C-alpha positions as YAML, in Angstrom:
chain: A
units: angstrom
residues:
- id: 1
  name: MET
  ca: [104.39, 99.78, 103.90]
- id: 2
  name: PRO
  ca: [103.91, 102.83, 105.40]
- id: 3
  name: GLU
  ca: [101.31, 102.79, 108.80]
- id: 4
  name: GLU
  ca: [99.11, 105.04, 107.84]
- id: 5
  name: HIS
  ca: [98.31, 103.12, 104.90]
- id: 6
  name: ASN
  ca: [97.94, 100.07, 105.85]
- id: 7
  name: GLY
  ca: [94.05, 99.11, 105.51]
- id: 8
  name: PRO
  ca: [92.29, 95.32, 105.74]
- id: 9
  name: TRP
  ca: [93.06, 94.13, 102.42]
- id: 10
  name: ASP
  ca: [96.55, 94.40, 102.39]
- id: 11
  name: ALA
  ca: [97.21, 90.98, 103.14]
- id: 12
  name: ALA
  ca: [94.60, 89.75, 101.20]
- id: 13
  name: LEU
  ca: [96.37, 91.66, 97.98]
- id: 14
  name: ALA
  ca: [100.12, 90.09, 99.46]
- id: 15
  name: ALA
  ca: [98.73, 86.84, 99.88]
- id: 16
  name: LEU
  ca: [97.58, 86.29, 96.05]
- id: 17
  name: GLY
  ca: [98.81, 83.69, 93.98]
- id: 18
  name: SER
  ca: [100.02, 84.85, 90.27]
- id: 19
  name: ASP
  ca: [96.89, 83.67, 88.84]
- id: 20
  name: GLU
  ca: [94.92, 85.03, 91.27]
- id: 21
  name: ALA
  ca: [96.79, 88.28, 90.76]
- id: 22
  name: ILE
  ca: [96.18, 88.54, 87.04]
- id: 23
  name: ARG
  ca: [92.40, 88.21, 87.90]
- id: 24
  name: PHE
  ca: [92.77, 91.01, 90.78]
- id: 25
  name: LEU
  ca: [94.66, 93.41, 88.39]
- id: 26
  name: ALA
  ca: [91.93, 92.58, 85.59]
- id: 27
  name: CYS
  ca: [88.92, 93.30, 87.81]
- id: 28
  name: LEU
  ca: [90.47, 96.39, 89.56]
- id: 29
  name: SER
  ca: [91.30, 97.79, 86.14]
- id: 30
  name: TRP
  ca: [87.68, 97.94, 85.20]
- id: 31
  name: GLU
  ca: [86.57, 98.82, 89.06]
- id: 32
  name: LEU
  ca: [88.97, 101.87, 88.77]
- id: 33
  name: THR
  ca: [87.20, 103.40, 85.37]
- id: 34
  name: VAL
  ca: [83.51, 102.69, 87.64]
- id: 35
  name: ALA
  ca: [85.06, 105.02, 90.90]
- id: 36
  name: ALA
  ca: [86.55, 107.45, 87.68]
- id: 37
  name: ARG
  ca: [82.70, 107.59, 86.38]
- id: 38
  name: ARG
  ca: [81.24, 108.65, 89.44]
- id: 39
  name: GLU
  ca: [83.12, 111.70, 88.78]
- id: 40
  name: TYR
  ca: [81.88, 112.55, 85.69]
- id: 41
  name: GLY
  ca: [79.58, 115.70, 85.35]
- id: 42
  name: THR
  ca: [76.65, 116.28, 82.83]
- id: 43
  name: GLN
  ca: [77.70, 117.22, 79.69]
- id: 44
  name: GLY
  ca: [78.61, 120.93, 80.25]
- id: 45
  name: ASP
  ca: [78.52, 121.54, 83.94]
- id: 46
  name: MET
  ca: [82.02, 120.24, 84.62]
- id: 47
  name: PRO
  ca: [83.99, 123.18, 86.69]
- id: 48
  name: PRO
  ca: [87.59, 124.72, 85.62]
- id: 49
  name: GLY
  ca: [89.88, 122.06, 87.47]
- id: 50
  name: SER
  ca: [87.25, 118.82, 88.00]
- id: 51
  name: GLU
  ca: [89.04, 116.95, 85.51]
- id: 52
  name: TYR
  ca: [91.64, 116.30, 88.69]
- id: 53
  name: PRO
  ca: [89.79, 113.56, 90.12]
- id: 54
  name: LEU
  ca: [89.53, 112.03, 86.51]
- id: 55
  name: ARG
  ca: [93.60, 112.54, 85.87]
- id: 56
  name: SER
  ca: [94.07, 110.46, 88.88]
- id: 57
  name: TYR
  ca: [92.21, 107.72, 88.43]
- id: 58
  name: ASN
  ca: [93.87, 107.49, 85.00]
- id: 59
  name: GLU
  ca: [97.04, 107.19, 86.53]
- id: 60
  name: LEU
  ca: [96.07, 104.34, 88.79]
- id: 61
  name: LEU
  ca: [94.58, 102.68, 86.10]
- id: 62
  name: HIS
  ca: [97.96, 103.37, 83.92]
- id: 63
  name: ARG
  ca: [99.62, 101.80, 86.66]
- id: 64
  name: THR
  ca: [97.31, 98.84, 87.47]
- id: 65
  name: SER
  ca: [97.39, 97.99, 83.67]
- id: 66
  name: MET
  ca: [101.20, 97.96, 83.62]
- id: 67
  name: GLN
  ca: [101.31, 96.00, 86.70]
- id: 68
  name: LEU
  ca: [98.37, 93.58, 84.44]
- id: 69
  name: CYS
  ca: [101.22, 93.63, 81.57]
- id: 70
  name: GLN
  ca: [104.02, 92.39, 83.65]
- id: 71
  name: SER
  ca: [101.89, 89.46, 85.18]
- id: 72
  name: VAL
  ca: [100.68, 88.05, 81.46]
- id: 73
  name: GLY
  ca: [104.65, 88.44, 80.02]
- id: 74
  name: VAL
  ca: [104.16, 91.94, 78.89]
- id: 75
  name: PRO
  ca: [107.38, 94.30, 79.62]
- id: 76
  name: HIS
  ca: [105.94, 97.34, 80.28]
- id: 77
  name: GLY
  ca: [107.88, 97.65, 83.63]
- id: 78
  name: GLY
  ca: [105.48, 97.55, 86.54]
- id: 79
  name: TYR
  ca: [106.71, 96.85, 90.16]
- id: 80
  name: PRO
  ca: [107.27, 93.99, 92.95]
- id: 81
  name: ASP
  ca: [104.06, 93.02, 94.86]
- id: 82
  name: GLU
  ca: [104.50, 95.74, 97.80]
- id: 83
  name: ALA
  ca: [105.63, 98.22, 96.32]
- id: 84
  name: PHE
  ca: [102.61, 98.01, 93.50]
- id: 85
  name: ILE
  ca: [100.35, 98.10, 96.70]
- id: 86
  name: GLU
  ca: [102.29, 101.11, 98.10]
- id: 87
  name: MET
  ca: [102.10, 103.02, 95.19]
- id: 88
  name: LEU
  ca: [98.63, 102.03, 94.87]
- id: 89
  name: GLN
  ca: [97.70, 103.65, 98.28]
- id: 90
  name: ALA
  ca: [99.93, 106.76, 97.90]
- id: 91
  name: GLU
  ca: [98.45, 107.96, 94.86]
- id: 92
  name: ALA
  ca: [94.80, 107.25, 95.78]
- id: 93
  name: THR
  ca: [95.85, 109.20, 99.33]
- id: 94
  name: ARG
  ca: [97.82, 112.27, 97.01]
- id: 95
  name: ALA
  ca: [94.55, 112.60, 95.23]
- id: 96
  name: GLU
  ca: [92.46, 112.07, 98.52]
- id: 97
  name: ARG
  ca: [90.57, 109.49, 96.88]
- id: 98
  name: LEU
  ca: [91.76, 106.73, 99.25]
- id: 99
  name: SER
  ca: [88.17, 105.91, 100.11]
- id: 100
  name: ASN
  ca: [87.02, 105.00, 96.72]
- id: 101
  name: VAL
  ca: [90.02, 103.15, 95.93]
- id: 102
  name: GLU
  ca: [89.97, 101.05, 98.92]
- id: 103
  name: SER
  ca: [85.86, 100.27, 97.94]
- id: 104
  name: ALA
  ca: [87.80, 99.12, 94.53]
- id: 105
  name: VAL
  ca: [90.06, 96.59, 95.86]
- id: 106
  name: GLY
  ca: [87.38, 95.50, 98.44]
- id: 107
  name: ARG
  ca: [84.91, 95.15, 95.57]
- id: 108
  name: THR
  ca: [87.14, 93.30, 93.42]
- id: 109
  name: LEU
  ca: [88.37, 91.11, 96.37]
- id: 110
  name: ARG
  ca: [84.54, 90.20, 97.03]
- id: 111
  name: THR
  ca: [84.14, 89.27, 93.16]
- id: 112
  name: LEU
  ca: [87.13, 86.97, 92.97]
- id: 113
  name: ALA
  ca: [86.01, 85.18, 96.47]
- id: 114
  name: ARG
  ca: [82.73, 84.89, 95.03]
- id: 115
  name: ASP
  ca: [83.97, 83.07, 91.65]
- id: 116
  name: GLY
  ca: [86.14, 80.63, 93.61]
- id: 117
  name: SER
  ca: [89.57, 82.13, 93.55]
...
């Protein structure tokens, strides 16, 4: 994993078992939609080009959903776990949304911990 992407949650994600990973991916999918909604303007006041952050979240959600499908046995592709984490961080960095995605991952891990996962 590239050094500049090492975050405090890397070890926690890598340590998830398969059942925990499925719960994590499902919860993260929802958290990414919440992050994307924060990018919405009120109807009619979104300046040209403002759809870029939404496209970035859509791409992250697409890949997270694909990973979830793989985890439950639906053959939609997917990545080895470490490659998925790298891709998630790289895409978020490219879109200048790494802190938002890190927050979504942190909330997801806290939700799982609170639920006893």
